[in-house]
N, C-alpha and C positions, 0 to 999 in steps of 0.2 A: 701115344702116349695116350689115349684118352681112349677111354671105353662105356658108350651110353653118354658122354659130356663128364665123365669124370677122371679124375687126373689121379692117381696108382701114386702111395708112397713110393714105390722103384723107380714109378718118373722123376720122381723129388731127387729121391737122393743121385739117380745118375747124374743130373741138371748137376747138382752140386758138385760131385766127384770133377766133373768136366771141367768146373772152374777153377778148380786146386790146378790139373792139367792147362788150363790158360795162366792161369799166374804162375807156376813153375815156368812154364818157357819165357813171359813176361819176365821175367826175375833174373833170369840167365842170357839173354838174349846179348849180343857181342858182348861178354865179358871174357876177358881176358884171368888168367892166374889173380893178377896184380886185385881185380873187381872179389874174381870166388872166393878169395884167403883173408881179403878186406876185416879185420879184426876194430875196431877203435876204440879201444880197450884188449890189455893182457889176455881179461879176462870174460869176453864175452865171446862171441858165437859167428860165424864167420857164414856166408851165403855158402858155399860149399856145405859146408858138416848142417846145416841147416835144412837145406833141400835135400839131401846125402840120410837127412834125421826126418823127416818126414815123410818120406822115400822107407825109409825100412820100417819107421811104424804102421804106414797104411800095408805093405807085405807081408808083415807079421801077424799083425792083428785081423787083416783079412784069410791068408790062409788057414788062420789057426778056428775062426769063425764058419770059415765056409771045407773044413778039413784037405785044403788042398797044402799042394807043397810050395815056401818060398818061391819067388823066382830071385832071389838073392840068391839063393842055391843050385835051384834047378836049372835056370840057364846059365851060370855062371860068372854072375855079376860080383860073387865075392871075390873069384877071382881075378877079374878085368880089374877089378881098383885096386886088388893088392892094397888094403888098409894093414899095418899094422895093429890089427886086432881080432876080437875074437871073432870066430862067425857066425852065432846068433846074435852079436853085438848090435842095437838098437841106437845105441846113443845116451841112454836115460841115465842119467845121473854123472855125465862124463867128466872130468876135473877139465880146464884149459888147456893139461897139456895134450889130454885124450881128444881136444877137437879140434888143436893143432894137427893132429896124425891124419884127419879129413884131408886130404889135398888131391888134387886132380890138373893135367895141365890144360885142360879146354872142360868147356859146362858138358860139351858131348857124352858122355860117359854121366854122367848125370840124369840127363833129360831121358838119353834111351832107356838108363833105367826106371825113370817114372813112367815113361811111354809105357812099357812091358808091363811092370807092374799094373797100372792105369786099365789097359785092355786085361789082365785076370778081373781085377774088382770089376770092370764091364759086365762080364762074362758071368760073376759073381751073381749081378746086382740082377741082370734080364732075367736070371733065372726065378725070381723070386714069385714068391705069392704073399699076402698081406698075412695069413698064419704063421708063417717063419719068423716075419718080426719078433714075437712073442717068445719061440725058441731061446733059451735059458744055454749062452756060450761061455759064460765064469763064475763059478761060483761061490768064488774067492772073497766075494765081497757081498754085502747085506744093505737091501735086498741083491739078490743074484745081476748079474749081467744081464739085460737079453738081446740076442741080434739087432735086433733096433737101435737100442740104448747103443752098441758096443758102436756100429755106421755111423750115430751121429756124434758119436764121442771122437772116431778117428775122422771122421769131415772137421770138426771142429779143433780141435789139434792140428791139421794139418793147412786148416786155413790160417790158423793163427800165426802157424811157423814160416806161412808165405806170405802173409805181413811183413813179418817182422824183418825176412830175407831180399823184400824190396824197398823199408825204409834201408836196411845197410847199403843198399844201391846206390839208393838218394842220396847217401852218406859220404858214400866211395866217390860217386860222379864230383857232386860240390868241394871233395877236398883236393880232387883232380882237376875239376877247372880253375 
């Protein structure tokens, strides 16, 4: 992690993405279908949807930024989940009806898919050089988005969503008690 006493940006990113993985496992641990699909309001997201969505976003954005195949498609997770959604759907703009389509019988596919995406993310991050973070990966924005900005954006988005999932878990456990 250190080179001459200096911490590199990729080490910080690797640590940050590792924290997402820890929180994904903690949020899903021991939950059955009722907990995974709990929605405190018909317009709210479920834990299953939040974890699926944050994983889809990480998968989509990391694959795009590093010119990799999405794990969702290359490792057949899309078929394993069998969701009634388009192949490349990441959950952006989902209506409550579409949120309800993200259903699983157990947490296993969610943790399995997240862990596979995490491994691809770590592989990409381990190969980073400091200059790579300055590379523009998306010119649709003003200013254009660099790889460093994209990686921090995904990290932030994922941490927010897993925090929401942890909060929902607490609500579910309180309601079930």
